[in-house]
N, CA, C and O atoms as a GROMACS GRO file, in nm:
protein
  436
    1MET      N    1   0.878   1.635  -0.146
    1MET     CA    2   0.775   1.613  -0.247
    1MET      C    3   0.808   1.700  -0.369
    1MET      O    4   0.767   1.815  -0.376
    2ASP      N    5   0.881   1.644  -0.462
    2ASP     CA    6   0.920   1.718  -0.581
    2ASP      C    7   0.800   1.760  -0.664
    2ASP      O    8   0.798   1.870  -0.721
    3TRP      N    9   0.700   1.674  -0.671
    3TRP     CA   10   0.583   1.707  -0.752
    3TRP      C   11   0.512   1.831  -0.699
    3TRP      O   12   0.451   1.906  -0.775
    4LEU      N   13   0.520   1.851  -0.568
    4LEU     CA   14   0.454   1.967  -0.509
    4LEU      C   15   0.525   2.096  -0.550
    4LEU      O   16   0.459   2.198  -0.572
    5SER      N   17   0.656   2.092  -0.561
    5SER     CA   18   0.727   2.213  -0.606
    5SER      C   19   0.696   2.243  -0.752
    5SER      O   20   0.692   2.359  -0.792
    6ASP      N   21   0.675   2.138  -0.833
    6ASP     CA   22   0.636   2.160  -0.973
    6ASP      C   23   0.500   2.229  -0.980
    6ASP      O   24   0.480   2.321  -1.059
    7ILE      N   25   0.407   2.184  -0.896
    7ILE     CA   26   0.274   2.244  -0.894
    7ILE      C   27   0.282   2.388  -0.844
    7ILE      O   28   0.213   2.476  -0.895
    8ALA      N   29   0.366   2.411  -0.744
    8ALA     CA   30   0.381   2.546  -0.688
    8ALA      C   31   0.429   2.644  -0.794
    8ALA      O   32   0.388   2.761  -0.796
    9ASP      N   33   0.516   2.597  -0.883
    9ASP     CA   34   0.563   2.684  -0.991
    9ASP      C   35   0.449   2.724  -1.083
    9ASP      O   36   0.443   2.837  -1.131
   10GLU      N   37   0.358   2.629  -1.107
   10GLU     CA   38   0.247   2.654  -1.200
   10GLU      C   39   0.130   2.725  -1.134
   10GLU      O   40   0.069   2.814  -1.193
   11ASP      N   41   0.097   2.683  -1.011
   11ASP     CA   42  -0.021   2.737  -0.944
   11ASP      C   43   0.001   2.737  -0.793
   11ASP      O   44  -0.029   2.638  -0.726
   12PRO      N   45   0.052   2.846  -0.738
   12PRO     CA   46   0.082   2.851  -0.594
   12PRO      C   47  -0.037   2.820  -0.504
   12PRO      O   48  -0.020   2.759  -0.398
   13GLU      N   49  -0.156   2.862  -0.544
   13GLU     CA   50  -0.275   2.834  -0.462
   13GLU      C   51  -0.302   2.685  -0.453
   13GLU      O   52  -0.332   2.633  -0.346
   14ALA      N   53  -0.293   2.617  -0.566
   14ALA     CA   54  -0.315   2.472  -0.568
   14ALA      C   55  -0.211   2.402  -0.482
   14ALA      O   56  -0.242   2.306  -0.411
   15ALA      N   57  -0.088   2.449  -0.488
   15ALA     CA   58   0.018   2.388  -0.408
   15ALA      C   59  -0.011   2.401  -0.260
   15ALA      O   60   0.013   2.307  -0.184
   16GLU      N   61  -0.062   2.516  -0.217
   16GLU     CA   62  -0.097   2.535  -0.076
   16GLU      C   63  -0.208   2.439  -0.034
   16GLU      O   64  -0.201   2.379   0.074
   17LEU      N   65  -0.309   2.425  -0.118
   17LEU     CA   66  -0.418   2.333  -0.087
   17LEU      C   67  -0.368   2.190  -0.076
   17LEU      O   68  -0.406   2.117   0.016
   18LEU      N   69  -0.284   2.149  -0.170
   18LEU     CA   70  -0.230   2.013  -0.167
   18LEU      C   71  -0.139   1.991  -0.047
   18LEU      O   72  -0.144   1.886   0.017
   19ALA      N   73  -0.057   2.089  -0.016
   19ALA     CA   74   0.033   2.077   0.100
   19ALA      C   75  -0.048   2.059   0.228
   19ALA      O   76  -0.012   1.978   0.314
   20GLU      N   77  -0.157   2.133   0.241
   20GLU     CA   78  -0.243   2.120   0.358
   20GLU      C   79  -0.307   1.982   0.362
   20GLU      O   80  -0.317   1.920   0.468
   21ARG      N   81  -0.350   1.934   0.247
   21ARG     CA   82  -0.416   1.803   0.238
   21ARG      C   83  -0.323   1.689   0.278
   21ARG      O   84  -0.366   1.594   0.344
   22PHE      N   85  -0.196   1.697   0.239
   22PHE     CA   86  -0.103   1.587   0.260
   22PHE      C   87  -0.008   1.607   0.378
   22PHE      O   88   0.084   1.528   0.396
   23LYS      N   89  -0.028   1.710   0.459
   23LYS     CA   90   0.068   1.743   0.565
   23LYS      C   91   0.081   1.632   0.670
   23LYS      O   92   0.190   1.614   0.726
   24ASP      N   93  -0.025   1.559   0.698
   24ASP     CA   94  -0.020   1.456   0.802
   24ASP      C   95   0.010   1.317   0.748
   24ASP      O   96   0.018   1.221   0.826
   25GLU      N   97   0.028   1.305   0.619
   25GLU     CA   98   0.053   1.174   0.560
   25GLU      C   99   0.202   1.141   0.562
   25GLU      O  100   0.288   1.229   0.554
   26ASP      N  101   0.229   1.012   0.572
   26ASP     CA  102   0.367   0.968   0.567
   26ASP      C  103   0.423   0.991   0.427
   26ASP      O  104   0.348   0.989   0.330
   27PRO      N  105   0.553   1.012   0.417
   27PRO     CA  106   0.611   1.028   0.283
   27PRO      C  107   0.601   0.896   0.206
   27PRO      O  108   0.594   0.790   0.268
   28PRO      N  109   0.600   0.901   0.075
   28PRO     CA  110   0.590   0.777  -0.003
   28PRO      C  111   0.708   0.685   0.026
   28PRO      O  112   0.820   0.730   0.049
   29VAL      N  113   0.681   0.557   0.022
   29VAL     CA  114   0.786   0.457   0.043
   29VAL      C  115   0.870   0.446  -0.083
   29VAL      O  116   0.816   0.441  -0.194
   30LYS      N  117   1.000   0.443  -0.065
   30LYS     CA  118   1.091   0.423  -0.178
   30LYS      C  119   1.171   0.297  -0.150
   30LYS      O  120   1.273   0.302  -0.082
   31PRO      N  121   1.125   0.182  -0.202
   31PRO     CA  122   1.193   0.056  -0.175
   31PRO      C  123   1.336   0.056  -0.229
   31PRO      O  124   1.367   0.124  -0.327
   32LEU      N  125   1.420  -0.020  -0.164
   32LEU     CA  126   1.556  -0.037  -0.213
   32LEU      C  127   1.553  -0.111  -0.347
   32LEU      O  128   1.462  -0.191  -0.370
   33PRO      N  129   1.648  -0.085  -0.433
   33PRO     CA  130   1.646  -0.147  -0.567
   33PRO      C  131   1.637  -0.300  -0.565
   33PRO      O  132   1.572  -0.358  -0.652
   34TRP      N  133   1.702  -0.365  -0.469
   34TRP     CA  134   1.703  -0.510  -0.469
   34TRP      C  135   1.566  -0.571  -0.439
   34TRP      O  136   1.543  -0.688  -0.470
   35CYS      N  137   1.475  -0.494  -0.379
   35CYS     CA  138   1.344  -0.551  -0.346
   35CYS      C  139   1.230  -0.493  -0.430
   35CYS      O  140   1.113  -0.515  -0.400
   36MET      N  141   1.264  -0.419  -0.534
   36MET     CA  142   1.160  -0.362  -0.621
   36MET      C  143   1.073  -0.470  -0.684
   36MET      O  144   0.953  -0.448  -0.704
   37TRP      N  145   1.130  -0.586  -0.715
   37TRP     CA  146   1.052  -0.693  -0.779
   37TRP      C  147   0.939  -0.739  -0.686
   37TRP      O  148   0.828  -0.765  -0.733
   38ALA      N  149   0.966  -0.749  -0.556
   38ALA     CA  150   0.863  -0.792  -0.462
   38ALA      C  151   0.762  -0.680  -0.439
   38ALA      O  152   0.642  -0.705  -0.428
   39TRP      N  153   0.810  -0.557  -0.432
   39TRP     CA  154   0.722  -0.441  -0.416
   39TRP      C  155   0.625  -0.432  -0.533
   39TRP      O  156   0.505  -0.410  -0.515
   40ARG      N  157   0.679  -0.450  -0.653
   40ARG     CA  158   0.597  -0.444  -0.774
   40ARG      C  159   0.493  -0.557  -0.773
   40ARG      O  160   0.376  -0.534  -0.806
   41ALA      N  161   0.535  -0.677  -0.734
   41ALA     CA  162   0.442  -0.791  -0.728
   41ALA      C  163   0.331  -0.764  -0.627
   41ALA      O  164   0.214  -0.792  -0.655
   42TRP      N  165   0.366  -0.710  -0.511
   42TRP     CA  166   0.266  -0.682  -0.408
   42TRP      C  167   0.160  -0.585  -0.461
   42TRP      O  168   0.041  -0.604  -0.436
   43HIS      N  169   0.203  -0.484  -0.533
   43HIS     CA  170   0.108  -0.388  -0.589
   43HIS      C  171   0.025  -0.448  -0.702
   43HIS      O  172  -0.094  -0.422  -0.713
   44ARG      N  173   0.088  -0.529  -0.783
   44ARG     CA  174   0.014  -0.588  -0.895
   44ARG      C  175  -0.087  -0.692  -0.849
   44ARG      O  176  -0.188  -0.714  -0.916
   45LEU      N  177  -0.063  -0.754  -0.736
   45LEU     CA  178  -0.153  -0.859  -0.686
   45LEU      C  179  -0.257  -0.806  -0.587
   45LEU      O  180  -0.332  -0.884  -0.529
   46LYS      N  181  -0.261  -0.676  -0.566
   46LYS     CA  182  -0.352  -0.620  -0.464
   46LYS      C  183  -0.499  -0.653  -0.490
   46LYS      O  184  -0.578  -0.659  -0.396
   47HIS      N  185  -0.535  -0.674  -0.614
   47HIS     CA  186  -0.676  -0.703  -0.644
   47HIS      C  187  -0.712  -0.849  -0.615
   47HIS      O  188  -0.829  -0.886  -0.619
   48ASP      N  189  -0.611  -0.932  -0.587
   48ASP     CA  190  -0.637  -1.070  -0.549
   48ASP      C  191  -0.665  -1.082  -0.399
   48ASP      O  192  -0.706  -1.188  -0.351
   49ARG      N  193  -0.644  -0.975  -0.327
   49ARG     CA  194  -0.665  -0.973  -0.182
   49ARG      C  195  -0.814  -0.987  -0.151
   49ARG      O  196  -0.898  -0.922  -0.212
   50GLN      N  197  -0.845  -1.073  -0.054
   50GLN     CA  198  -0.981  -1.086  -0.006
   50GLN      C  199  -1.005  -0.981   0.103
   50GLN      O  200  -0.912  -0.940   0.173
   51TRP      N  201  -1.128  -0.938   0.115
   51TRP     CA  202  -1.165  -0.845   0.222
   51TRP      C  203  -1.270  -0.913   0.308
   51TRP      O  204  -1.369  -0.965   0.257
   52ARG      N  205  -1.248  -0.914   0.438
   52ARG     CA  206  -1.344  -0.979   0.528
   52ARG      C  207  -1.432  -0.871   0.593
   52ARG      O  208  -1.387  -0.761   0.624
   53GLY      N  209  -1.554  -0.908   0.611
   53GLY     CA  210  -1.650  -0.814   0.669
   53GLY      C  211  -1.606  -0.768   0.806
   53GLY      O  212  -1.550  -0.846   0.885
   54GLY      N  213  -1.631  -0.644   0.834
   54GLY     CA  214  -1.589  -0.588   0.962
   54GLY      C  215  -1.700  -0.587   1.066
   54GLY      O  216  -1.688  -0.519   1.168
   55GLY      N  217  -1.808  -0.661   1.041
   55GLY     CA  218  -1.920  -0.660   1.134
   55GLY      C  219  -1.986  -0.524   1.133
   55GLY      O  220  -2.050  -0.486   1.034
   56MET      N  221  -1.972  -0.450   1.241
   56MET     CA  222  -2.031  -0.317   1.248
   56MET      C  223  -1.936  -0.209   1.194
   56MET      O  224  -1.974  -0.092   1.185
   57GLY      N  225  -1.815  -0.248   1.158
   57GLY     CA  226  -1.717  -0.153   1.108
   57GLY      C  227  -1.685  -0.180   0.962
   57GLY      O  228  -1.754  -0.258   0.896
   58PRO      N  229  -1.581  -0.115   0.912
   58PRO     CA  230  -1.544  -0.133   0.772
   58PRO      C  231  -1.480  -0.269   0.746
   58PRO      O  232  -1.432  -0.335   0.838
   59ALA      N  233  -1.481  -0.310   0.621
   59ALA     CA  234  -1.417  -0.436   0.582
   59ALA      C  235  -1.267  -0.426   0.609
   59ALA      O  236  -1.208  -0.318   0.604
   60MET      N  237  -1.206  -0.540   0.637
   60MET     CA  238  -1.064  -0.545   0.669
   60MET      C  239  -0.991  -0.630   0.564
   60MET      O  240  -1.046  -0.729   0.516
   61PRO      N  241  -0.869  -0.591   0.529
   61PRO     CA  242  -0.796  -0.666   0.427
   61PRO      C  243  -0.739  -0.796   0.481
   61PRO      O  244  -0.692  -0.803   0.594
   62SER      N  245  -0.745  -0.899   0.398
   62SER     CA  246  -0.676  -1.025   0.426
   62SER      C  247  -0.547  -1.024   0.346
   62SER      O  248  -0.524  -0.934   0.264
   63GLY      N  249  -0.465  -1.123   0.369
   63GLY     CA  250  -0.341  -1.133   0.293
   63GLY      C  251  -0.366  -1.178   0.150
   63GLY      O  252  -0.470  -1.237   0.120
   64ILE      N  253  -0.272  -1.149   0.064
   64ILE     CA  254  -0.279  -1.197  -0.074
   64ILE      C  255  -0.257  -1.347  -0.071
   64ILE      O  256  -0.160  -1.392  -0.010
   65PRO      N  257  -0.343  -1.427  -0.134
   65PRO     CA  258  -0.332  -1.572  -0.126
   65PRO      C  259  -0.203  -1.626  -0.189
   65PRO      O  260  -0.151  -1.571  -0.286
   66TYR      N  261  -0.155  -1.736  -0.131
   66TYR     CA  262  -0.034  -1.800  -0.183
   66TYR      C  263  -0.053  -1.840  -0.329
   66TYR      O  264   0.040  -1.828  -0.408
   67SER      N  265  -0.171  -1.887  -0.364
   67SER     CA  266  -0.194  -1.931  -0.503
   67SER      C  267  -0.171  -1.817  -0.602
   67SER      O  268  -0.117  -1.840  -0.710
   68SER      N  269  -0.210  -1.697  -0.566
   68SER     CA  270  -0.187  -1.581  -0.654
   68SER      C  271  -0.039  -1.548  -0.662
   68SER      O  272   0.013  -1.518  -0.770
   69VAL      N  273   0.029  -1.554  -0.549
   69VAL     CA  274   0.172  -1.525  -0.546
   69VAL      C  275   0.248  -1.630  -0.626
   69VAL      O  276   0.338  -1.596  -0.703
   70ALA      N  277   0.212  -1.758  -0.609
   70ALA     CA  278   0.281  -1.865  -0.681
   70ALA      C  279   0.260  -1.851  -0.831
   70ALA      O  280   0.355  -1.870  -0.909
   71ALA      N  281   0.139  -1.820  -0.874
   71ALA     CA  282   0.112  -1.802  -1.017
   71ALA      C  283   0.193  -1.685  -1.072
   71ALA      O  284   0.249  -1.694  -1.182
   72TYR      N  285   0.200  -1.576  -0.998
   72TYR     CA  286   0.277  -1.459  -1.040
   72TYR      C  287   0.425  -1.495  -1.049
   72TYR      O  288   0.492  -1.462  -1.147
   73ALA      N  289   0.476  -1.563  -0.946
   73ALA     CA  290   0.617  -1.600  -0.944
   73ALA      C  291   0.651  -1.693  -1.060
   73ALA      O  292   0.753  -1.676  -1.126
   74ASP      N  293   0.566  -1.792  -1.085
   74ASP     CA  294   0.590  -1.884  -1.197
   74ASP      C  295   0.592  -1.808  -1.330
   74ASP      O  296   0.677  -1.834  -1.415
   75ARG      N  297   0.501  -1.718  -1.346
   75ARG     CA  298   0.492  -1.641  -1.470
   75ARG      C  299   0.615  -1.552  -1.493
   75ARG      O  300   0.655  -1.528  -1.606
   76HIS      N  301   0.674  -1.504  -1.383
   76HIS     CA  302   0.786  -1.411  -1.394
   76HIS      C  303   0.921  -1.473  -1.359
   76HIS      O  304   1.020  -1.402  -1.344
   77GLY      N  305   0.924  -1.606  -1.345
   77GLY     CA  306   1.050  -1.675  -1.319
   77GLY      C  307   1.111  -1.643  -1.184
   77GLY      O  308   1.233  -1.631  -1.172
   78GLN      N  309   1.027  -1.628  -1.082
   78GLN     CA  310   1.076  -1.595  -0.949
   78GLN      C  311   1.046  -1.708  -0.852
   78GLN      O  312   0.965  -1.796  -0.881
   79ASP      N  313   1.112  -1.707  -0.738
   79ASP     CA  314   1.092  -1.807  -0.634
   79ASP      C  315   0.962  -1.778  -0.560
   79ASP      O  316   0.949  -1.674  -0.494
   80ALA      N  317   0.866  -1.869  -0.572
   80ALA     CA  318   0.733  -1.846  -0.513
   80ALA      C  319   0.739  -1.837  -0.361
   80ALA      O  320   0.675  -1.750  -0.302
   81ASP      N  321   0.814  -1.926  -0.297
   81ASP     CA  322   0.818  -1.925  -0.150
   81ASP      C  323   0.884  -1.799  -0.097
   81ASP      O  324   0.836  -1.739   0.000
   82GLY      N  325   0.994  -1.759  -0.160
   82GLY     CA  326   1.061  -1.636  -0.118
   82GLY      C  327   0.974  -1.513  -0.139
   82GLY      O  328   0.967  -1.425  -0.053
   83LEU      N  329   0.907  -1.509  -0.254
   83LEU     CA  330   0.819  -1.396  -0.282
   83LEU      C  331   0.703  -1.393  -0.184
   83LEU      O  332   0.662  -1.286  -0.140
   84TYR      N  333   0.649  -1.511  -0.150
   84TYR     CA  334   0.537  -1.514  -0.057
   84TYR      C  335   0.578  -1.462   0.081
   84TYR      O  336   0.500  -1.392   0.145
   85LEU      N  337   0.698  -1.497   0.126
   85LEU     CA  338   0.744  -1.446   0.256
   85LEU      C  339   0.749  -1.293   0.256
   85LEU      O  340   0.707  -1.230   0.353
   86LEU      N  341   0.800  -1.235   0.149
   86LEU     CA  342   0.808  -1.089   0.140
   86LEU      C  343   0.670  -1.026   0.132
   86LEU      O  344   0.642  -0.926   0.199
   87ILE      N  345   0.583  -1.085   0.051
   87ILE     CA  346   0.447  -1.030   0.036
   87ILE      C  347   0.369  -1.045   0.167
   87ILE      O  348   0.294  -0.954   0.205
   88ALA      N  349   0.385  -1.158   0.236
   88ALA     CA  350   0.316  -1.176   0.364
   88ALA      C  351   0.364  -1.072   0.465
   88ALA      O  352   0.284  -1.021   0.544
   89ALA      N  353   0.492  -1.040   0.464
   89ALA     CA  354   0.544  -0.936   0.554
   89ALA      C  355   0.484  -0.801   0.519
   89ALA      O  356   0.444  -0.725   0.608
   90MET      N  357   0.476  -0.769   0.390
   90MET     CA  358   0.416  -0.642   0.349
   90MET      C  359   0.267  -0.639   0.383
   90MET      O  360   0.215  -0.535   0.423
   91ASP      N  361   0.200  -0.753   0.367
   91ASP     CA  362   0.058  -0.760   0.404
   91ASP      C  363   0.039  -0.733   0.553
   91ASP      O  364  -0.058  -0.668   0.593
   92GLY      N  365   0.131  -0.782   0.636
   92GLY     CA  366   0.123  -0.757   0.780
   92GLY      C  367   0.133  -0.609   0.812
   92GLY      O  368   0.057  -0.557   0.894
   93VAL      N  369   0.227  -0.542   0.747
   93VAL     CA  370   0.242  -0.397   0.767
   93VAL      C  371   0.119  -0.324   0.716
   93VAL      O  372   0.072  -0.229   0.778
   94TYR      N  373   0.067  -0.368   0.601
   94TYR     CA  374  -0.053  -0.306   0.544
   94TYR      C  375  -0.172  -0.322   0.638
   94TYR      O  376  -0.248  -0.227   0.658
   95ALA      N  377  -0.188  -0.441   0.696
   95ALA     CA  378  -0.300  -0.464   0.788
   95ALA      C  379  -0.289  -0.373   0.911
   95ALA      O  380  -0.389  -0.319   0.958
   96GLU      N  381  -0.167  -0.357   0.963
   96GLU     CA  382  -0.148  -0.266   1.077
   96GLU      C  383  -0.182  -0.122   1.038
   96GLU      O  384  -0.250  -0.051   1.113
   97TRP      N  385  -0.136  -0.081   0.919
   97TRP     CA  386  -0.166   0.054   0.872
   97TRP      C  387  -0.316   0.072   0.856
   97TRP      O  388  -0.371   0.176   0.893
   98TRP      N  389  -0.383  -0.028   0.801
   98TRP     CA  390  -0.528  -0.021   0.781
   98TRP      C  391  -0.599  -0.005   0.916
   98TRP      O  392  -0.690   0.076   0.929
   99ASP      N  393  -0.556  -0.083   1.016
   99ASP     CA  394  -0.615  -0.071   1.150
   99ASP      C  395  -0.598   0.071   1.205
   99ASP      O  396  -0.690   0.126   1.265
  100GLU      N  397  -0.480   0.128   1.185
  100GLU     CA  398  -0.454   0.265   1.232
  100GLU      C  399  -0.547   0.365   1.163
  100GLU      O  400  -0.598   0.458   1.227
  101GLN      N  401  -0.570   0.346   1.033
  101GLN     CA  402  -0.658   0.436   0.959
  101GLN      C  403  -0.802   0.425   1.009
  101GLN      O  404  -0.871   0.526   1.024
  102VAL      N  405  -0.846   0.302   1.034
  102VAL     CA  406  -0.982   0.281   1.084
  102VAL      C  407  -0.996   0.344   1.222
  102VAL      O  408  -1.097   0.409   1.252
  103GLU      N  409  -0.896   0.324   1.306
  103GLU     CA  410  -0.899   0.381   1.441
  103GLU      C  411  -0.903   0.534   1.436
  103GLU      O  412  -0.981   0.597   1.507
  104ALA      N  413  -0.819   0.592   1.351
  104ALA     CA  414  -0.816   0.739   1.339
  104ALA      C  415  -0.949   0.792   1.286
  104ALA      O  416  -0.997   0.895   1.332
  105ALA      N  417  -1.007   0.722   1.190
  105ALA     CA  418  -1.135   0.766   1.134
  105ALA      C  419  -1.247   0.756   1.238
  105ALA      O  420  -1.336   0.841   1.242
  106SER      N  421  -1.241   0.653   1.322
  106SER     CA  422  -1.347   0.638   1.423
  106SER      C  423  -1.336   0.747   1.530
  106SER      O  424  -1.437   0.784   1.590
  107LYS      N  425  -1.216   0.798   1.555
  107LYS     CA  426  -1.199   0.906   1.653
  107LYS      C  427  -1.248   1.039   1.599
  107LYS      O  428  -1.287   1.127   1.675
  108LYS      N  429  -1.246   1.054   1.466
  108LYS     CA  430  -1.294   1.178   1.404
  108LYS      C  431  -1.446   1.188   1.410
  108LYS      O  432  -1.502   1.298   1.414
  109ASP      N  433  -1.512   1.072   1.409
  109ASP     CA  434  -1.659   1.071   1.405
  109ASP      C  435  -1.721   1.108   1.534
  109ASP      O  436  -1.843   1.111   1.545
   0.00000   0.00000   0.00000
């Protein structure tokens, strides 16, 4: 975490607090250069994602709709079907991660 060393130089106490806060988190994902276009699209389309009610629990994320992916791909001159496959795969990983977060939070309560 390079940013943490920058903060440590300026304010060692703040760096300690931040290090403690982020110690259990996974390191940030650094996509390979060839897939940055899909990574960027997935992040830009995150607000098109529907959330379904969780009943007695928190809302759960749905996948980003094909219509949103196709519109984005058309606008940016990309292959809609190929982009959708990549985004659907990322959505699957995101849904698993979300489930893990909900499970961990329920164990803390």
